[in-house]
Residue frames as qw, qx, qy, qz and C-alpha x, y, z in Angstrom:
[[0.942, 0.270, 0.183, 0.078, -22.63, 10.19, 28.57],
 [0.334, -0.702, 0.480, 0.405, -19.01, 9.77, 27.71],
 [0.254, 0.570, -0.615, -0.483, -18.25, 9.54, 23.98],
 [0.637, 0.068, 0.760, -0.109, -20.25, 6.40, 23.33],
 [0.192, 0.124, -0.692, -0.685, -20.82, 4.98, 19.94],
 [0.596, 0.172, 0.488, -0.614, -24.57, 4.45, 19.84],
 [0.339, 0.052, 0.888, 0.305, -25.60, 1.45, 17.80],
 [0.243, -0.007, -0.447, -0.861, -27.81, 1.86, 14.83],
 [0.355, -0.366, -0.854, -0.108, -30.29, -0.60, 16.36],
 [0.215, -0.479, -0.544, 0.655, -30.78, 1.68, 19.34],
 [0.085, 0.259, -0.136, -0.953, -31.36, 4.58, 17.08],
 [0.315, -0.169, -0.749, -0.558, -33.96, 2.55, 15.07],
 [0.330, -0.482, -0.784, 0.209, -35.77, 1.60, 18.28],
 [0.094, -0.435, -0.283, 0.850, -35.81, 5.27, 19.32],
 [0.184, 0.091, -0.434, -0.877, -37.29, 6.22, 15.94],
 [0.353, -0.326, -0.832, -0.279, -40.05, 3.56, 16.26],
 [0.258, -0.524, -0.634, 0.507, -40.92, 4.76, 19.77],
 [0.000, -0.338, -0.005, 0.941, -41.02, 8.34, 18.48],
 [0.270, -0.055, -0.621, -0.733, -43.20, 7.36, 15.49],
 [0.276, -0.411, -0.867, 0.053, -45.60, 5.44, 17.83],
 [0.141, -0.543, -0.129, -0.818, -46.33, 8.72, 19.57],
 [0.672, -0.592, -0.433, -0.106, -47.26, 7.27, 22.96],
 [0.679, -0.460, -0.181, 0.543, -44.07, 8.41, 24.82],
 [0.023, 0.989, -0.061, -0.136, -42.59, 11.87, 25.24],
 [0.582, 0.673, -0.395, 0.230, -39.13, 12.67, 24.05],
 [0.204, -0.639, 0.623, -0.402, -37.76, 12.49, 27.56],
 [0.848, -0.149, 0.426, -0.277, -39.36, 9.03, 28.12],
 [0.886, 0.454, -0.079, 0.042, -37.92, 7.76, 24.84],
 [0.265, 0.740, -0.523, 0.330, -34.48, 9.07, 25.78],
 [0.489, -0.504, 0.598, -0.386, -34.76, 7.25, 29.13],
 [0.941, 0.099, 0.255, -0.198, -35.80, 3.98, 27.48],
 [0.842, 0.471, -0.093, 0.245, -33.00, 3.85, 24.93],
 [0.681, -0.582, 0.026, 0.443, -30.48, 5.53, 27.31],
 [0.516, 0.128, 0.153, 0.833, -29.21, 8.46, 25.31],
 [0.087, -0.378, -0.243, 0.889, -29.54, 12.21, 25.42],
 [0.401, 0.738, 0.431, -0.329, -32.26, 14.43, 23.98],
 [0.166, 0.756, -0.373, -0.512, -29.80, 16.06, 21.61],
 [0.186, -0.214, 0.911, 0.300, -28.87, 12.64, 20.25],
 [0.384, 0.469, 0.787, -0.115, -32.48, 11.83, 19.69],
 [0.315, 0.838, 0.143, -0.423, -33.00, 15.09, 17.80],
 [0.009, 0.630, -0.629, -0.456, -29.90, 14.58, 15.78],
 [0.271, 0.028, 0.943, 0.191, -30.95, 11.06, 14.84],
 [0.383, 0.650, 0.591, -0.286, -34.41, 12.33, 13.94],
 [0.242, 0.810, -0.203, -0.494, -32.87, 14.97, 11.61],
 [0.110, -0.411, 0.837, 0.344, -30.61, 12.33, 10.05],
 [0.365, 0.267, 0.892, -0.018, -33.57, 10.01, 9.50],
 [0.401, 0.779, 0.338, -0.345, -35.65, 12.72, 7.81],
 [0.154, 0.784, -0.393, -0.455, -32.72, 13.84, 5.60],
 [0.096, 0.451, -0.841, -0.285, -31.38, 10.53, 4.50],
 [0.835, -0.037, -0.296, -0.462, -34.09, 7.95, 5.26],
 [0.847, -0.039, -0.478, 0.229, -31.73, 6.01, 7.50],
 [0.501, -0.862, 0.049, -0.056, -30.26, 6.45, 10.97],
 [0.843, -0.185, 0.158, 0.479, -26.79, 5.16, 10.14],
 [0.089, -0.823, 0.258, 0.498, -23.99, 7.54, 9.39],
 [0.736, 0.627, -0.237, -0.093, -22.34, 7.45, 5.99],
 [0.910, -0.227, 0.125, 0.324, -19.45, 5.03, 5.91],
 [0.162, -0.820, 0.357, 0.417, -16.03, 6.63, 5.64],
 [0.786, 0.585, -0.181, -0.083, -14.58, 6.09, 2.12],
 [0.644, 0.440, -0.497, 0.381, -10.91, 5.94, 3.08],
 [0.709, -0.704, -0.026, -0.010, -9.93, 4.86, 6.52],
 [0.786, -0.232, 0.082, 0.566, -6.45, 5.56, 7.84],
 [0.198, -0.687, 0.156, 0.681, -3.95, 8.19, 6.92],
 [0.687, 0.701, 0.158, -0.106, -4.34, 9.45, 3.35],
 [0.644, -0.226, 0.426, 0.594, -1.40, 8.90, 1.04],
 [0.216, 0.716, -0.179, -0.639, -0.46, 11.41, -1.67],
 [0.241, 0.398, -0.764, -0.447, 0.81, 8.79, -4.03],
 [0.887, 0.049, 0.205, -0.410, -1.54, 6.08, -5.20],
 [0.829, -0.140, 0.522, 0.142, -0.50, 2.63, -6.29],
 [0.712, 0.628, 0.199, 0.242, -0.04, 3.56, -9.96],
 [0.112, 0.942, -0.249, 0.193, 2.27, 6.44, -9.07],
 [0.574, -0.605, 0.552, -0.008, 4.31, 4.27, -6.79],
 [0.863, 0.196, 0.432, 0.174, 4.53, 1.57, -9.52],
 [0.503, 0.835, -0.009, 0.225, 5.75, 4.25, -11.95],
 [0.197, -0.868, 0.440, -0.124, 8.43, 5.39, -9.46],
 [0.754, -0.334, 0.564, 0.043, 9.59, 1.84, -8.91],
 [0.799, 0.464, 0.303, 0.234, 9.74, 1.09, -12.65],
 [0.269, 0.922, -0.156, 0.230, 11.67, 4.37, -13.13],
 [0.461, -0.741, 0.483, -0.071, 14.02, 3.39, -10.28],
 [0.837, -0.078, 0.520, 0.153, 14.76, 0.06, -11.89],
 [0.678, 0.651, 0.225, 0.256, 15.19, 1.59, -15.34],
 [0.327, 0.708, -0.203, 0.593, 17.25, 4.59, -14.28],
 [0.704, -0.550, -0.395, 0.213, 18.57, 3.83, -10.80],
 [0.540, -0.038, -0.133, 0.830, 21.12, 6.71, -10.81],
 [0.083, -0.698, -0.281, -0.653, 18.52, 9.47, -10.72],
 [0.113, 0.051, -0.550, 0.826, 18.30, 11.75, -7.67],
 [0.047, 0.529, 0.777, -0.337, 15.12, 12.23, -5.70],
 [0.183, 0.609, 0.085, -0.767, 14.54, 15.71, -7.14],
 [0.167, 0.228, -0.718, -0.636, 14.68, 14.13, -10.65],
 [0.069, -0.336, -0.939, -0.037, 11.98, 11.70, -9.67],
 [0.103, 0.607, 0.467, -0.635, 9.98, 14.70, -8.42],
 [0.205, 0.456, -0.324, -0.803, 10.34, 16.38, -11.83],
 [0.139, -0.035, -0.905, -0.401, 9.29, 13.16, -13.61],
 [0.005, -0.487, -0.841, 0.236, 6.11, 12.93, -11.48],
 [0.101, 0.626, 0.206, -0.745, 5.34, 16.54, -11.90],
 [0.176, 0.409, -0.491, -0.749, 5.87, 16.58, -15.65],
 [0.259, 0.025, -0.880, -0.397, 4.34, 13.20, -16.67],
 [0.267, -0.444, -0.851, 0.086, 1.70, 12.70, -13.96],
 [0.144, -0.622, -0.105, -0.763, 0.98, 16.34, -13.08],
 [0.740, -0.600, -0.303, -0.018, 1.58, 15.46, -9.44],
 [0.199, 0.712, -0.427, 0.521, 3.85, 17.68, -7.42],
 [0.857, -0.447, -0.252, 0.047, 5.24, 15.69, -4.50],
 [0.220, -0.886, 0.396, -0.100, 7.96, 16.44, -1.97],
 [0.412, 0.497, -0.757, 0.103, 11.27, 14.64, -1.61],
 [0.326, -0.240, 0.774, -0.487, 10.17, 13.19, 1.70],
 [0.809, 0.190, 0.260, -0.491, 7.14, 11.56, 0.08],
 [0.755, 0.486, -0.430, -0.097, 9.25, 9.93, -2.63],
 [0.155, 0.466, -0.809, 0.324, 11.78, 8.81, -0.06],
 [0.531, -0.115, 0.644, -0.539, 9.08, 7.29, 2.04],
 [0.868, 0.324, -0.007, -0.376, 7.60, 5.46, -0.97],
 [0.592, 0.504, -0.624, 0.078, 10.98, 3.99, -1.75],
 [0.151, -0.368, 0.788, -0.469, 11.45, 3.04, 1.87],
 [0.756, 0.052, 0.380, -0.531, 8.07, 1.24, 1.88],
 [0.855, 0.430, -0.208, -0.200, 9.07, -0.59, -1.26],
 [0.885, -0.343, 0.208, 0.237, 12.34, -1.66, 0.29],
 [0.669, 0.540, 0.012, 0.510, 14.61, 0.34, -2.00],
 [0.427, -0.847, 0.019, 0.317, 17.46, 2.11, -0.26],
 [0.168, 0.868, -0.404, -0.233, 20.65, 3.86, -1.41],
 [0.359, -0.416, 0.819, 0.166, 22.72, 0.66, -1.20],
 [0.625, 0.335, 0.705, 0.016, 20.24, -1.29, -3.36],
 [0.446, 0.874, 0.103, -0.165, 20.00, 1.55, -5.92],
 [0.035, -0.782, 0.582, 0.220, 23.82, 1.69, -6.16],
 [0.506, -0.116, 0.846, 0.124, 23.90, -2.09, -6.72],
 [0.604, 0.617, 0.497, -0.086, 21.30, -1.74, -9.44],
 [0.297, 0.915, -0.194, -0.190, 23.32, 1.00, -11.08],
 [0.216, -0.600, 0.736, 0.229, 26.52, -0.98, -10.97],
 [0.567, 0.123, 0.810, 0.089, 24.76, -3.90, -12.67],
 [0.511, 0.776, 0.340, -0.145, 23.46, -1.68, -15.46],
 [0.147, -0.669, 0.452, 0.571, 26.70, -1.18, -17.28],
 [0.805, 0.505, 0.078, -0.301, 25.96, -1.78, -20.99],
 [0.396, 0.673, -0.623, -0.042, 29.56, -2.33, -22.03],
 [0.247, -0.337, 0.873, -0.254, 30.06, -4.99, -19.37],
 [0.732, 0.217, 0.526, -0.374, 26.81, -6.71, -20.28],
 [0.693, 0.640, -0.205, -0.260, 27.71, -6.64, -23.97],
 [0.165, 0.580, -0.794, 0.074, 31.16, -8.17, -23.18],
 [0.489, -0.121, 0.799, -0.328, 29.46, -10.90, -21.15],
 [0.785, 0.426, 0.278, -0.353, 27.01, -11.72, -23.92],
 [0.546, 0.694, -0.450, -0.129, 29.87, -11.82, -26.48],
 [0.059, -0.498, 0.845, -0.185, 31.98, -13.97, -24.19],
 [0.539, 0.018, 0.771, -0.338, 29.23, -16.44, -23.33],
 [0.703, 0.528, 0.025, -0.476, 27.90, -16.47, -26.91],
 [0.318, 0.572, -0.724, -0.218, 30.84, -18.49, -28.12],
 [0.189, -0.114, 0.956, -0.191, 29.63, -21.62, -26.28],
 [0.412, -0.243, -0.710, -0.517, 26.76, -23.82, -27.48],
 [0.562, -0.485, 0.067, -0.667, 23.74, -23.93, -25.12],
 [0.932, -0.210, -0.284, -0.087, 24.32, -27.48, -24.05],
 [0.582, 0.235, -0.467, 0.623, 27.68, -26.47, -22.47],
 [0.150, -0.449, 0.274, -0.837, 25.99, -24.11, -19.98],
 [0.468, -0.416, -0.769, 0.129, 24.64, -25.26, -16.62],
 [0.295, -0.730, -0.013, -0.616, 22.84, -23.35, -13.94],
 [0.508, -0.052, -0.689, 0.514, 24.18, -23.46, -10.38],
 [0.418, -0.820, -0.363, -0.145, 22.36, -22.45, -7.30],
 [0.239, 0.720, -0.317, 0.568, 24.47, -19.62, -5.75],
 [0.632, -0.652, 0.210, -0.363, 23.80, -20.53, -2.11],
 [0.956, -0.219, 0.183, 0.075, 25.64, -23.89, -2.27],
 [0.784, 0.308, 0.074, 0.533, 28.70, -22.66, -4.24],
 [0.162, -0.962, 0.064, 0.212, 31.29, -20.03, -3.29],
 [0.395, 0.818, -0.419, -0.002, 34.85, -19.10, -4.35],
 [0.315, -0.550, 0.764, -0.120, 36.47, -21.77, -2.17],
 [0.679, 0.079, 0.725, -0.091, 34.73, -24.71, -3.72],
 [0.086, 0.295, -0.642, -0.703, 34.77, -25.91, -7.29],
 [0.300, -0.206, -0.859, -0.361, 31.66, -28.02, -7.11],
 [0.612, -0.423, -0.104, -0.660, 28.27, -28.37, -5.57],
 [0.164, 0.277, -0.884, 0.339, 29.18, -30.21, -2.32],
 [0.132, 0.212, 0.841, -0.481, 26.10, -30.52, -0.10],
 [0.363, -0.047, -0.394, -0.843, 23.17, -30.63, -2.37],
 [0.727, -0.021, 0.339, -0.596, 19.77, -32.17, -2.00],
 [0.456, -0.016, 0.879, 0.140, 19.17, -35.86, -2.79],
 [0.149, -0.036, -0.665, -0.731, 17.75, -36.61, -6.15],
 [0.586, -0.074, 0.070, -0.804, 14.00, -36.57, -6.33],
 [0.803, 0.036, -0.498, -0.327, 13.62, -40.31, -7.08],
 [0.451, 0.135, -0.795, 0.383, 15.47, -41.60, -3.96]]
């Protein structure tokens, strides 16, 4: 036999034939078409657990060192402090979560989340508190009804207005 996966039904049939006691072990193996060692292994499993099925695997696939909560913590930390280096993220995980991880693991977690160096640099450039305060001060001099929101895709530096927009909803 070549690395077959024997169904649990065939194993149950073999156990019933064995319990009936009318057939020898060799006859039972010929009827269900598996080896004598498989029959004895199934019999041991039935006696030990009460069932012929193997235990289901808890986690299928490659195990990951970081669970979802750790990855979420890393992503929140990356959004809050985007200028940290990977070794500083390692220290944060080791100190606050008692989880020593390698730089490659953190890099792979960021890569899976879609965060790369370019995006982190962009996040860091947008997090200038003085520039943000100047913008709030400058925009705060206008009343709210003077402000409009414009969809960025339809407007660029060469146009002064929204040229090709969608038709109004009522037409």
